[in-house]
Backbone as CSV, one residue per row, in Angstrom:
resi,resn,N_x,N_y,N_z,CA_x,CA_y,CA_z,C_x,C_y,C_z
1,UNK,26.974,-90.502,26.103,26.386,-90.892,27.386,27.116,-90.182,28.533
2,UNK,26.338,-89.580,29.425,26.928,-88.829,30.534,27.665,-89.760,31.493
3,UNK,28.777,-89.254,32.039,29.539,-90.024,33.016,28.732,-90.172,34.303
4,UNK,28.777,-91.365,34.889,28.024,-91.632,36.103,28.759,-91.128,37.339
5,UNK,28.063,-90.325,38.133,28.594,-89.873,39.405,27.900,-90.598,40.549
6,UNK,28.155,-90.154,41.766,27.544,-90.748,42.956,26.756,-89.661,43.704
7,UNK,25.456,-89.786,43.685,24.562,-88.861,44.385,24.569,-89.237,45.867
8,UNK,24.870,-88.264,46.730,25.013,-88.543,48.166,23.812,-87.980,48.929
9,UNK,23.119,-88.855,49.648,21.940,-88.452,50.416,22.294,-88.069,51.849
10,UNK,23.295,-88.723,52.396,23.662,-88.451,53.781,24.677,-89.464,54.280
11,UNK,25.030,-89.317,55.548,26.029,-90.179,56.183,25.374,-90.934,57.337
12,UNK,25.653,-92.228,57.425,25.141,-93.038,58.527,26.299,-93.777,59.200
13,UNK,26.061,-94.262,60.397,27.104,-94.954,61.155,27.008,-96.457,61.006
14,UNK,27.679,-97.011,60.006,27.723,-98.459,59.817,28.947,-98.822,58.990
15,UNK,29.470,-100.023,59.237,30.559,-100.523,58.406,30.080,-101.658,57.506
16,UNK,28.759,-101.871,57.474,28.167,-102.925,56.656,27.576,-102.347,55.371
17,UNK,27.659,-103.097,54.296,27.034,-102.688,53.036,25.512,-102.748,53.196
18,UNK,24.830,-101.705,52.762,23.378,-101.642,52.877,22.761,-101.442,51.497
19,UNK,21.580,-102.014,51.294,20.814,-101.831,50.055,19.413,-101.376,50.443
20,UNK,19.055,-100.144,50.023,17.757,-99.574,50.380,16.726,-99.697,49.263
21,UNK,17.100,-100.347,48.172,16.153,-100.583,47.089,16.359,-99.659,45.899
22,UNK,15.574,-99.900,44.851,15.694,-99.157,43.585,14.866,-97.871,43.651
23,UNK,15.286,-96.946,44.516,14.495,-95.744,44.775,15.300,-94.464,44.557
24,UNK,16.399,-94.555,43.805,17.294,-93.418,43.647,16.687,-92.243,42.906
25,UNK,17.232,-91.054,43.156,16.819,-89.839,42.466,17.115,-89.962,40.976
26,UNK,16.215,-89.428,40.150,16.433,-89.426,38.707,15.434,-90.233,37.922
27,UNK,14.619,-91.041,38.612,13.572,-91.791,37.924,14.064,-92.939,37.069
28,UNK,15.285,-93.412,37.319,15.825,-94.512,36.515,15.806,-95.841,37.256
29,UNK,15.343,-95.825,38.487,15.354,-97.057,39.275,16.719,-97.440,39.785
30,UNK,17.569,-96.433,40.044,18.909,-96.724,40.552,18.840,-97.245,41.989
31,UNK,19.706,-98.208,42.288,19.787,-98.776,43.631,20.422,-97.767,44.582
32,UNK,19.802,-97.588,45.726,20.384,-96.766,46.788,21.150,-97.699,47.718
33,UNK,22.441,-97.471,47.853,23.295,-98.361,48.642,24.278,-97.516,49.448
34,UNK,25.346,-98.128,49.914,26.320,-97.408,50.742,27.738,-97.599,50.220
35,UNK,28.553,-96.587,50.513,29.998,-96.661,50.318,30.611,-96.460,51.693
36,UNK,31.441,-97.412,52.125,31.915,-97.442,53.507,33.355,-96.965,53.645
37,UNK,33.622,-96.377,54.809,34.993,-96.158,55.261,34.995,-96.389,56.763
38,UNK,35.650,-97.426,57.195,35.675,-97.817,58.608,34.249,-97.924,59.149
39,UNK,33.894,-97.137,60.155,32.589,-97.329,60.807,31.507,-96.368,60.310
40,UNK,31.788,-95.644,59.216,30.773,-94.744,58.662,30.555,-95.028,57.183
41,UNK,29.398,-94.626,56.685,29.053,-94.894,55.295,28.272,-93.727,54.699
42,UNK,28.488,-93.510,53.413,27.688,-92.552,52.664,26.572,-93.314,51.960
43,UNK,25.357,-92.797,52.048,24.218,-93.379,51.336,24.196,-92.752,49.943
44,UNK,24.291,-93.597,48.910,24.477,-93.064,47.552,23.623,-93.825,46.529
45,UNK,23.513,-93.232,45.352,23.020,-93.944,44.170,23.724,-93.347,42.959
46,UNK,23.704,-94.042,41.857,24.306,-93.503,40.639,23.471,-92.337,40.123
47,UNK,24.176,-91.391,39.495,23.490,-90.228,38.923,24.390,-89.630,37.851
48,UNK,23.831,-89.260,36.682,24.671,-88.724,35.601,25.290,-87.383,35.968
49,UNK,26.596,-87.259,35.816,27.305,-86.021,36.127,26.813,-84.889,35.227
50,UNK,26.665,-83.712,35.816,26.279,-82.532,35.046,24.797,-82.373,34.831
51,UNK,23.981,-83.363,35.220,22.532,-83.280,35.022,21.861,-83.002,36.364
52,UNK,21.850,-81.738,36.749,21.299,-81.362,38.050,19.912,-80.746,37.863
53,UNK,18.911,-81.595,37.824,17.535,-81.145,37.598,16.806,-81.015,38.934
54,UNK,16.707,-79.772,39.407,16.086,-79.515,40.706,14.566,-79.449,40.545
55,UNK,13.981,-80.593,40.179,12.541,-80.678,39.948,11.834,-81.167,41.206
56,UNK,10.518,-80.970,41.246,9.744,-81.444,42.396,9.810,-82.959,42.495
57,UNK,9.837,-83.642,41.340,9.919,-85.109,41.347,11.213,-85.586,41.991
58,UNK,12.321,-84.925,41.649,13.606,-85.327,42.221,13.702,-84.989,43.710
59,UNK,13.138,-83.850,44.108,13.154,-83.488,45.523,12.311,-84.458,46.348
60,UNK,11.174,-84.887,45.777,10.325,-85.876,46.450,11.058,-87.207,46.548
61,UNK,11.737,-87.596,45.468,12.501,-88.844,45.479,13.616,-88.782,46.523
62,UNK,14.289,-87.649,46.615,15.342,-87.453,47.624,14.757,-87.649,49.024
63,UNK,13.600,-87.037,49.269,12.979,-87.133,50.582,12.547,-88.559,50.900
64,UNK,12.065,-89.288,49.886,11.660,-90.685,50.098,12.840,-91.544,50.520
65,UNK,13.984,-91.291,49.910,15.186,-92.037,50.306,15.532,-91.726,51.759
66,UNK,15.504,-90.448,52.103,15.820,-90.036,53.474,14.864,-90.701,54.462
67,UNK,13.572,-90.730,54.137,12.580,-91.355,55.017,12.861,-92.845,55.193
68,UNK,13.283,-93.491,54.112,13.609,-94.915,54.168,14.817,-95.159,55.081
69,UNK,15.833,-94.334,54.933,17.068,-94.518,55.687,16.859,-94.175,57.155
70,UNK,16.152,-93.081,57.421,16.001,-92.619,58.806,15.138,-93.559,59.632
71,UNK,14.357,-94.412,58.976,13.522,-95.365,59.721,14.363,-96.378,60.492
72,UNK,15.628,-96.550,60.078,16.470,-97.542,60.753,17.838,-97.015,61.175
73,UNK,18.147,-95.765,60.799,19.492,-95.240,61.088,19.445,-93.757,61.425
74,UNK,20.427,-93.317,62.215,20.655,-91.887,62.394,21.349,-91.378,61.141
75,UNK,20.836,-90.266,60.579,21.352,-89.752,59.309,21.895,-88.344,59.486
76,UNK,23.111,-88.124,58.991,23.628,-86.766,58.839,23.341,-86.364,57.397
77,UNK,22.385,-85.451,57.183,21.968,-85.156,55.811,22.951,-84.263,55.069
78,UNK,23.078,-84.478,53.764,23.785,-83.553,52.894,22.746,-82.772,52.103
79,UNK,23.163,-81.707,51.484,22.247,-80.905,50.688,21.774,-81.697,49.472
80,UNK,20.543,-81.414,49.030,20.036,-82.067,47.820,20.968,-81.763,46.651
81,UNK,21.175,-82.761,45.817,22.036,-82.690,44.640,23.498,-82.463,44.982
82,UNK,23.927,-83.181,46.021,25.351,-83.300,46.295,25.840,-84.532,45.536
83,UNK,26.665,-84.322,44.519,27.091,-85.413,43.640,28.615,-85.449,43.564
84,UNK,29.174,-86.609,43.862,30.619,-86.821,43.734,30.930,-87.446,42.381
85,UNK,32.162,-87.279,41.942,32.536,-87.778,40.621,32.544,-89.300,40.563
86,UNK,32.940,-89.935,41.668,33.062,-91.392,41.664,33.118,-91.897,43.109
87,UNK,33.176,-93.219,43.250,33.192,-93.830,44.575,34.455,-93.453,45.355
88,UNK,35.573,-93.316,44.674,36.820,-92.982,45.348,36.753,-91.586,45.973
89,UNK,36.103,-90.663,45.281,35.947,-89.317,45.830,35.105,-89.351,47.102
90,UNK,34.083,-90.207,47.109,33.241,-90.359,48.297,34.065,-90.918,49.456
91,UNK,34.833,-91.964,49.192,35.668,-92.565,50.245,36.705,-91.583,50.758
92,UNK,37.256,-90.786,49.859,38.249,-89.791,50.266,37.621,-88.759,51.195
93,UNK,36.396,-88.365,50.893,35.669,-87.431,51.761,35.431,-88.048,53.134
94,UNK,34.998,-89.305,53.172,34.758,-89.995,54.443,36.053,-90.147,55.241
95,UNK,37.143,-90.420,54.547,38.435,-90.589,55.220,38.909,-89.272,55.839
96,UNK,38.818,-88.183,55.076,39.312,-86.893,55.554,38.453,-86.336,56.696
97,UNK,37.150,-86.622,56.661,36.234,-86.081,57.677,35.822,-87.148,58.698
98,UNK,36.553,-88.232,58.751,36.103,-89.377,59.541,35.805,-89.015,60.998
99,UNK,36.728,-88.353,61.662,36.554,-88.072,63.093,35.443,-87.046,63.334
100,UNK,35.361,-86.056,62.469,34.292,-85.060,62.606,32.919,-85.710,62.378
101,UNK,32.809,-86.517,61.322,31.535,-87.172,61.019,31.162,-88.181,62.101
102,UNK,32.149,-88.906,62.606,31.890,-89.866,63.683,31.370,-89.149,64.932
103,UNK,31.965,-87.984,65.222,31.526,-87.202,66.375,30.108,-86.681,66.201
104,UNK,29.803,-86.221,65.001,28.446,-85.731,64.724,27.425,-86.857,64.828
105,UNK,27.776,-88.032,64.322,26.869,-89.173,64.417,26.606,-89.540,65.876
106,UNK,27.641,-89.440,66.688,27.466,-89.712,68.119,26.559,-88.662,68.761
107,UNK,26.779,-87.383,68.396,25.963,-86.302,68.946,24.499,-86.424,68.523
108,UNK,24.264,-86.872,67.302,22.909,-86.944,66.749,22.275,-88.329,66.891
109,UNK,22.950,-89.217,67.598,22.440,-90.583,67.721,21.027,-90.600,68.297
110,UNK,20.136,-91.262,67.584,18.748,-91.441,68.014,17.989,-90.116,68.133
111,UNK,18.441,-89.108,67.410,17.753,-87.820,67.410,17.136,-87.552,66.035
112,UNK,16.012,-86.861,66.048,15.344,-86.485,64.812,14.964,-85.005,64.879
113,UNK,14.668,-84.456,63.731,14.201,-83.072,63.659,12.710,-83.057,63.368
114,UNK,11.983,-82.217,64.096,10.561,-81.991,63.856,10.360,-80.502,63.603
115,UNK,9.554,-80.177,62.604,9.336,-78.779,62.247,7.920,-78.328,62.566
116,UNK,7.787,-77.077,62.973,6.468,-76.505,63.245,6.444,-75.065,62.734
117,UNK,5.472,-74.790,61.869,5.273,-73.448,61.321,3.885,-72.975,61.725
118,UNK,3.782,-71.721,62.138,2.500,-71.174,62.592,2.116,-69.956,61.756
119,UNK,0.815,-69.877,61.400,0.281,-68.765,60.619,-0.979,-68.216,61.286
120,UNK,-1.145,-66.899,61.283,-2.402,-66.319,61.719,-3.483,-66.589,60.670
121,UNK,-4.686,-66.861,61.123,-5.802,-67.117,60.210,-6.416,-65.851,59.644
122,UNK,-6.520,-64.809,60.463,-7.245,-63.594,60.079,-6.368,-62.376,60.324
123,UNK,-5.690,-61.908,59.263,-4.772,-60.789,59.433,-5.500,-59.476,59.706
124,UNK,-6.734,-59.336,59.213,-7.497,-58.116,59.502,-7.711,-57.971,61.007
125,UNK,-8.011,-59.085,61.652,-8.216,-59.061,63.106,-6.909,-58.759,63.839
126,UNK,-5.812,-59.289,63.347,-4.503,-59.044,63.974,-4.131,-57.569,63.861
127,UNK,-4.337,-56.982,62.687,-4.006,-55.567,62.519,-4.916,-54.678,63.373
128,UNK,-6.153,-55.102,63.554,-7.048,-54.343,64.425,-6.576,-54.415,65.869
129,UNK,-6.089,-55.559,66.288,-5.519,-55.689,67.633,-4.345,-54.730,67.809
130,UNK,-3.512,-54.633,66.778,-2.343,-53.750,66.844,-2.792,-52.297,67.007
131,UNK,-3.826,-51.917,66.276,-4.356,-50.554,66.394,-4.870,-50.310,67.805
132,UNK,-5.623,-51.256,68.335,-6.227,-51.100,69.660,-5.177,-51.064,70.781
133,UNK,-4.062,-51.769,70.566,-3.041,-51.896,71.605,-1.989,-50.785,71.576
134,UNK,-1.952,-50.010,70.486,-0.879,-49.040,70.294,-1.471,-47.645,70.095
135,UNK,-1.301,-46.766,71.080,-1.928,-45.444,71.052,-1.475,-44.584,69.867
136,UNK,-0.165,-44.448,69.561,0.249,-43.628,68.409,-0.347,-44.126,67.093
137,UNK,-0.394,-45.447,66.906,-0.986,-46.002,65.694,-2.469,-45.668,65.634
138,UNK,-3.147,-45.831,66.763,-4.582,-45.561,66.819,-4.877,-44.101,66.495
139,UNK,-4.075,-43.184,67.022,-4.295,-41.763,66.772,-4.116,-41.400,65.303
140,UNK,-3.073,-41.946,64.681,-2.840,-41.666,63.257,-3.939,-42.256,62.391
141,UNK,-4.391,-43.457,62.724,-5.474,-44.090,61.974,-6.767,-43.283,62.097
142,UNK,-7.055,-42.809,63.308,-8.271,-42.022,63.530,-8.202,-40.686,62.799
143,UNK,-7.019,-40.075,62.774,-6.840,-38.806,62.062,-7.105,-38.988,60.576
144,UNK,-6.583,-40.073,60.022,-6.769,-40.336,58.594,-8.231,-40.611,58.269
145,UNK,-8.924,-41.268,59.181,-10.325,-41.603,58.951,-11.230,-40.384,59.086
146,UNK,-10.931,-39.500,60.027,-11.789,-38.348,60.302,-11.598,-37.221,59.282
147,UNK,-10.327,-36.979,58.902,-10.049,-35.892,57.955,-9.216,-36.445,56.795
148,UNK,-9.878,-36.895,55.738,-9.149,-37.459,54.593,-8.090,-36.479,54.067
149,UNK,-6.960,-37.025,53.653,-5.837,-36.261,53.096,-5.133,-35.361,54.118
150,UNK,-5.467,-35.524,55.410,-4.819,-34.701,56.429,-3.495,-35.291,56.914
151,UNK,-3.290,-36.572,56.646,-2.069,-37.249,57.096,-0.942,-36.983,56.101
152,UNK,0.161,-36.457,56.591,1.297,-36.138,55.727,2.037,-37.406,55.298
153,UNK,2.885,-37.230,54.296,3.690,-38.364,53.816,4.565,-38.906,54.937
154,UNK,5.149,-37.992,55.721,5.996,-38.409,56.842,5.189,-39.217,57.860
155,UNK,3.971,-38.781,58.125,3.116,-39.496,59.073,2.750,-40.879,58.546
156,UNK,2.518,-40.961,57.237,2.216,-42.267,56.632,3.399,-43.214,56.770
157,UNK,4.589,-42.667,56.550,5.796,-43.484,56.702,5.949,-43.940,58.148
158,UNK,5.723,-43.020,59.075,5.815,-43.341,60.504,4.803,-44.406,60.880
159,UNK,3.585,-44.269,60.360,2.530,-45.249,60.643,2.937,-46.636,60.153
160,UNK,3.485,-46.697,58.952,3.919,-47.982,58.408,4.996,-48.632,59.257
161,UNK,5.944,-47.811,59.719,7.026,-48.331,60.560,6.504,-48.807,61.912
162,UNK,5.577,-48.044,62.479,5.008,-48.421,63.774,4.241,-49.737,63.681
163,UNK,3.477,-49.888,62.613,2.711,-51.129,62.420,3.651,-52.307,62.216
164,UNK,4.709,-52.119,61.410,5.673,-53.203,61.164,6.365,-53.622,62.458
165,UNK,6.763,-52.646,63.267,7.417,-52.952,64.548,6.465,-53.677,65.492
166,UNK,5.212,-53.206,65.520,4.219,-53.830,66.398,3.921,-55.261,65.964
167,UNK,3.897,-55.483,64.647,3.647,-56.829,64.136,4.789,-57.767,64.520
168,UNK,6.026,-57.285,64.418,7.191,-58.088,64.811,7.140,-58.436,66.287
169,UNK,6.785,-57.453,67.107,6.683,-57.683,68.547,5.602,-58.701,68.874
170,UNK,4.470,-58.608,68.192,3.366,-59.550,68.422,3.773,-60.958,67.999
171,UNK,4.489,-61.077,66.881,4.961,-62.386,66.442,5.871,-63.011,67.494
172,UNK,6.816,-62.222,68.000,7.756,-62.739,68.992,7.031,-63.193,70.250
173,UNK,6.053,-62.400,70.677,5.319,-62.711,71.890,4.522,-64.008,71.753
174,UNK,3.787,-64.147,70.642,2.965,-65.343,70.457,3.827,-66.564,70.159
175,UNK,4.951,-66.355,69.452,5.860,-67.467,69.180,6.427,-68.030,70.479
176,UNK,6.850,-67.150,71.361,7.416,-67.585,72.644,6.381,-68.358,73.453
177,UNK,5.144,-67.897,73.437,4.068,-68.551,74.184,3.842,-69.981,73.711
178,UNK,3.953,-70.187,72.402,3.715,-71.512,71.819,4.944,-72.402,71.915
179,UNK,6.108,-71.816,71.645,7.340,-72.597,71.567,7.849,-73.030,72.937
180,UNK,7.637,-72.200,73.946,8.198,-72.457,75.279,7.907,-73.865,75.808
181,UNK,6.643,-74.338,75.813,6.390,-75.692,76.329,6.972,-76.796,75.444
182,UNK,7.145,-76.518,74.146,7.732,-77.509,73.236,9.239,-77.582,73.412
183,UNK,9.835,-76.437,73.711,11.291,-76.360,73.882,11.764,-77.238,75.034
184,UNK,10.902,-77.437,76.020,11.268,-78.258,77.178,11.459,-79.731,76.793
185,UNK,10.877,-80.141,75.663,10.980,-81.533,75.211,12.139,-81.738,74.233
186,UNK,12.841,-80.660,73.894,13.850,-80.728,72.831,15.271,-80.548,73.363
187,UNK,16.215,-81.117,72.623,17.631,-80.889,72.911,18.054,-79.503,72.421
188,UNK,17.476,-79.095,71.285,17.889,-77.830,70.680,16.738,-77.290,69.845
189,UNK,16.829,-75.990,69.558,15.793,-75.293,68.803,16.451,-74.384,67.786
190,UNK,15.905,-74.362,66.572,16.375,-73.446,65.534,15.161,-72.690,64.997
191,UNK,15.196,-71.359,65.108,14.110,-70.546,64.566,14.564,-69.932,63.242
192,UNK,13.930,-70.368,62.169,14.259,-69.884,60.833,13.499,-68.596,60.526
193,UNK,13.917,-67.932,59.458,13.269,-66.683,59.059,11.810,-66.926,58.686
194,UNK,10.971,-65.931,58.950,9.564,-66.005,58.557,9.370,-65.276,57.230
195,UNK,8.269,-65.608,56.552,7.944,-64.963,55.280,6.523,-64.416,55.334
196,UNK,6.380,-63.153,54.976,5.060,-62.543,54.934,4.538,-62.183,56.310
197,UNK,3.403,-61.483,56.317,2.807,-61.042,57.576,2.169,-62.185,58.350
198,UNK,1.621,-63.166,57.649,0.847,-64.226,58.307,1.705,-65.197,59.110
199,UNK,2.925,-65.463,58.653,3.760,-66.467,59.325,4.298,-65.915,60.636
200,UNK,3.953,-66.588,61.727,4.370,-66.154,63.057,5.768,-66.658,63.369
201,UNK,6.007,-67.942,63.129,7.342,-68.509,63.331,7.516,-69.742,62.462
202,UNK,8.783,-70.098,62.269,9.165,-71.283,61.501,10.280,-71.960,62.295
203,UNK,9.905,-72.948,63.097,10.841,-73.520,64.067,11.156,-74.981,63.777
204,UNK,12.384,-75.359,64.094,12.810,-76.757,64.007,13.284,-77.192,65.390
205,UNK,12.864,-78.378,65.809,13.205,-78.909,67.125,14.023,-80.187,66.965
206,UNK,15.109,-80.291,67.698,15.910,-81.510,67.736,15.490,-82.294,68.972
207,UNK,14.910,-83.489,68.753,14.391,-84.250,69.884,14.875,-85.695,69.842
208,UNK,14.770,-86.348,70.965,15.059,-87.780,71.040,13.947,-88.532,70.314
209,UNK,14.336,-89.507,69.504,13.353,-90.271,68.736,12.287,-90.894,69.646
210,UNK,12.682,-91.275,70.842,11.755,-91.912,71.770,10.689,-90.969,72.317
211,UNK,10.872,-89.647,72.127,9.903,-88.674,72.628,9.020,-88.100,71.518
212,UNK,9.094,-88.712,70.334,8.333,-88.169,69.202,6.827,-88.162,69.474
213,UNK,6.291,-89.254,70.010,4.852,-89.316,70.274,4.446,-88.297,71.341
214,UNK,5.287,-88.127,72.355,5.016,-87.136,73.385,4.986,-85.736,72.781
215,UNK,5.924,-85.470,71.884,5.980,-84.178,71.206,4.741,-83.994,70.328
216,UNK,4.346,-85.064,69.625,3.137,-85.020,68.793,1.916,-84.620,69.614
217,UNK,1.783,-85.241,70.772,0.628,-84.953,71.632,0.641,-83.493,72.099
218,UNK,1.831,-82.996,72.415,1.947,-81.614,72.875,1.564,-80.643,71.763
219,UNK,2.026,-80.912,70.550,1.679,-80.061,69.408,0.166,-80.094,69.171
220,UNK,-0.424,-81.278,69.251,-1.865,-81.421,69.064,-2.638,-80.629,70.112
221,UNK,-2.200,-80.694,71.360,-2.870,-79.967,72.444,-2.764,-78.459,72.240
222,UNK,-1.591,-77.995,71.836,-1.386,-76.560,71.608,-2.237,-76.071,70.443
223,UNK,-2.227,-76.818,69.344,-3.012,-76.403,68.172,-4.501,-76.350,68.494
224,UNK,-4.948,-77.231,69.393,-6.350,-77.220,69.800,-6.734,-75.958,70.553
225,UNK,-5.764,-75.344,71.212,-6.021,-74.109,71.953,-6.088,-72.873,71.061
226,UNK,-5.617,-73.011,69.803,-5.548,-71.854,68.905,-6.351,-72.081,67.618
227,UNK,-7.357,-72.926,67.670,-8.072,-73.348,66.458,-8.538,-72.176,65.598
228,UNK,-9.145,-71.167,66.205,-9.698,-70.045,65.437,-8.649,-69.007,65.057
229,UNK,-7.590,-68.924,65.837,-6.616,-67.839,65.654,-5.436,-68.224,64.766
230,UNK,-4.939,-69.453,64.940,-3.685,-69.854,64.286,-3.844,-71.216,63.623
231,UNK,-3.238,-71.376,62.460,-3.136,-72.696,61.826,-1.672,-73.123,61.843
232,UNK,-1.472,-74.413,62.013,-0.118,-74.943,62.146,0.207,-75.914,61.017
233,UNK,1.464,-75.910,60.619,1.991,-76.918,59.695,3.066,-77.686,60.453
234,UNK,2.787,-78.957,60.673,3.685,-79.807,61.476,4.419,-80.759,60.541
235,UNK,5.741,-80.726,60.600,6.571,-81.535,59.698,7.374,-82.496,60.546
236,UNK,7.171,-83.786,60.353,7.777,-84.734,61.266,8.699,-85.742,60.651
237,UNK,9.424,-86.251,61.488,10.616,-87.061,61.499,11.492,-86.851,60.288
238,UNK,12.433,-85.933,60.451,13.438,-85.646,59.432,14.835,-85.771,60.040
239,UNK,15.848,-85.932,59.204,17.216,-85.819,59.713,17.446,-84.394,60.215
240,UNK,18.500,-84.161,60.981,18.715,-82.831,61.586,19.257,-81.802,60.603
241,UNK,18.451,-81.449,59.586,18.888,-80.500,58.562,19.325,-79.167,59.155
242,UNK,18.606,-78.692,60.151,18.896,-77.378,60.724,19.998,-77.402,61.772
243,UNK,20.495,-78.588,62.094,21.480,-78.706,63.167,22.802,-79.305,62.689
244,UNK,22.840,-79.762,61.436,24.047,-80.329,60.851,24.210,-79.744,59.452
245,UNK,25.412,-79.312,59.119,25.670,-78.751,57.800,26.904,-79.413,57.202
246,UNK,26.662,-80.377,56.302,27.765,-81.121,55.683,27.912,-80.692,54.232
247,UNK,29.110,-80.272,53.857,29.399,-79.898,52.483,30.492,-80.808,51.938
248,UNK,30.277,-81.263,50.711,31.281,-82.114,50.069,32.285,-81.210,49.372
């Protein structure tokens, strides 16, 4: 039988024992509770040491615990599958980092993270805009269309670079246009890397919990202005993953 460790979901500011129910990661019905040191606590559940199964079921279970905890507490999140050997190791971590964690909890008090990702709907139309807006690109494209095989390898390479640069510039321009009014409602902003041509931006906003509905309305209004051009993925009320980095 595997030795039982302590799976750590995050840190909250309380000196009281808490029980969040039998919702622990692993599908065994483990109780999610707290281990305390002075005025801070680690949210934990039992988990077998050495069994780190990064499955979708476990990631969903991790997120459900976080959602349960964040509904009533400010949470400093740890990375998924952060597992300590035992309760004493958890307390030792809380003791050694007590002042830093207490300060972070104060900084993040009543704050949540909201995520917004934007994608272009029609990349053919976007690339056509780039051609129309950029004279060197337009000339090379027209040359290739009028006289097949007339474009040299060097010209093809240049064309690819020009299009890539123009696409990056267009992403930055449209991202700023969308993000600017949202940034005014936030304490902080983190822009993560984008993937693929379609993704315009991947942003995380740190906001006051009391302004969540106001932020929701603003996102809804903005998305309504871009219905045909852009689709949005809105991710709401999370701990400040992009603004706090805790390692055990």
